[in-house]
C-alpha positions in Angstrom: 98.5 85.1 93.8 97.0 86.7 96.7 97.6 90.4 97.7 99.4 89.4 100.9 101.9 87.2 98.7 102.4 89.9 96.3 102.9 92.5 98.9 105.5 90.2 100.7 107.3 89.7 97.4 107.3 93.6 96.9 108.6 94.3 100.2 111.5 91.9 99.9 112.7 93.8 96.9 111.6 97.4 97.5 112.7 97.9 101.2 116.3 96.9 100.4 116.2 99.1 97.4 114.7 102.0 99.3 117.6 101.5 102.0 120.1 101.3 99.3 118.7 104.5 97.7 118.8 106.6 101.1 122.2 105.2 102.1 124.1 105.6 98.7 122.7 109.2 98.4 124.2 110.0 102.0 127.4 108.4 101.3 127.7 110.2 97.8 127.1 113.5 99.5 129.6 112.6 102.3 132.2 111.5 99.8 131.5 114.8 97.5 132.1 116.8 100.6 135.3 115.0 101.4 136.6 115.4 97.7 136.0 119.1 97.7 138.4 119.4 100.8 142.1 118.9 100.2 142.0 115.5 102.0 140.2 113.1 99.9 137.8 110.6 101.7 139.1 107.9 99.3 142.8 108.4 100.1 142.6 105.0 101.8 141.7 103.3 98.8 143.2 105.3 96.0 146.5 106.0 97.7 146.6 109.4 96.4 145.4 108.4 92.7 142.9 111.0 92.1 141.6 109.3 88.9 141.0 106.2 91.0 139.1 108.1 93.6 136.9 109.7 91.1 136.1 106.5 89.5 134.9 105.1 93.0 133.0 108.3 93.6 131.2 107.9 90.1 130.4 104.4 90.8 129.0 105.5 94.2 126.9 108.2 92.4 125.4 105.5 90.2 124.0 103.4 93.2 120.9 105.5 93.8 120.0 105.2 90.3 120.3 101.4 90.5 118.2 101.4 93.6 115.5 103.6 91.9 115.5 101.0 89.1 115.0 98.2 91.7 112.2 100.0 93.3 110.3 100.6 89.9 110.8 97.0 88.8 109.5 95.7 92.2 106.3 97.9 91.9 105.8 96.7 88.2 106.0 93.2 89.4 103.7 94.0 92.3 101.1 95.6 90.1 101.1 92.7 87.5 100.6 90.1 90.3 97.5 91.8 91.6 93.9 91.2 90.3 92.2 93.8 88.2 90.6 95.9 90.8 93.8 96.3 93.0 95.7 96.9 89.8 93.3 99.8 89.0 94.0 101.3 92.5 97.7 101.2 92.0 97.6 102.7 88.6 95.3 105.4 89.8 97.9 106.1 92.6 100.9 106.1 90.1 98.9 108.6 87.9 98.3 110.8 90.7 102.0 110.6 91.8 102.9 111.6 87.9 100.3 114.5 88.2 102.0 115.7 91.1 105.5 115.8 89.7 104.2 117.2 86.4 102.5 120.1 88.5 105.4 120.7 90.7 108.1 120.7 87.7 105.9 122.8 85.5 104.7 125.2 88.2 108.1 125.7 89.7 109.6 126.1 86.1 107.1 128.8 85.2 107.9 130.5 88.7 111.7 130.1 88.2 111.6 131.6 84.6 109.1 134.4 85.2 110.2 135.5 88.8 114.0 134.5 88.2 113.9 132.1 91.3 116.6 129.7 92.0 116.0 126.1 90.3 114.4 123.2 92.0 116.8 120.2 92.1 115.3 117.7 90.0 116.2 115.3 92.8 113.2 116.3 94.7 110.9 114.8 92.1 111.2 111.2 93.3 110.2 112.0 96.8 107.3 114.2 95.6 106.2 111.3 93.4 106.1 108.8 96.3 104.4 111.2 98.5 101.7 111.8 96.1 101.4 108.2 95.2 101.0 107.3 99.0 98.5 110.0 99.7 96.3 109.1 96.8 96.4 105.4 97.7 95.3 106.3 101.2 92.3 108.2 100.0 91.4 105.6 97.3 91.4 102.7 99.9 89.5 105.0 102.5 86.8 105.7 99.9 86.4 102.1 99.1 85.9 101.3 102.8 83.1 103.9 102.8 84.7 106.7 104.6 83.8 110.0 103.8 85.5 113.5 104.4 82.4 115.3 104.1 81.2 114.6 107.7 
């Protein structure tokens, strides 16, 4: 399979999963804020039944997790469909993204413990990973094209 075909298949799964991730997080935050107030967001569906409203809310909270699993599966499949060289580039990017979240989690944990600063929400590790991954892929591909940063 060519890189273009693999990328097309990757986008068909990962882009809807990313959209579901973002939309479901926004919806869960919106629902949470509505449940904190006396008037529940789910009053229409639950007709005053707080247990049913909470069940809907819990299902809504699980949606970003499902979307993340979809993105991970799409990326796994994408990597396995590439040739060895392109697979190596992707794995280097994944390792750099993992190093980013390891550094941030460990570094902030030390700062948090020693300086008594507020905790970093674990939620931010996913965007940090993808940012580190994307930046590293850009640098690796630019280096392969012969672009240097010393000039």
